[in-house]
Phi, psi and omega in degrees: 000137180288143172280155180305322181297318180294320179297317180296318179295320179295317179296315180297318182293328181280343182223073184291150174218145180288138182235142169269115182260143177208157179254143169231110188065231179261002181267144178255131180236159178221146177233132177303134182303327180296344179267356183261123178273321187195150171239128183223158174291146180280115178280185175300140182262149173257132177296144178240103181293150178057038180267176180296155174301136181094346178285129180248359178149193179210161175216164181261121178242100181051044176092352178256133178277122183247117177285148179238127182247148171274100186298325180298315179294316180296316181291326179285334183287333181076004180278141176289158173130000000 
């Protein structure tokens, strides 16, 4: 009988998908490329008072306000969101 890890690897190998990989601390994470709209350089940030834990600011991207989170802090907090 296959172990769950082997089954997952077999499924992944039979149906490959491109992933955007990134590190947070020593952990490696991946996001399907089809879920990524754009990668851009981080401009100067504006402080956002009374924001969620892990929020480090926001910036304007072609008229849209984009919040910026410290993923390491958010992932370690265990809070949803």
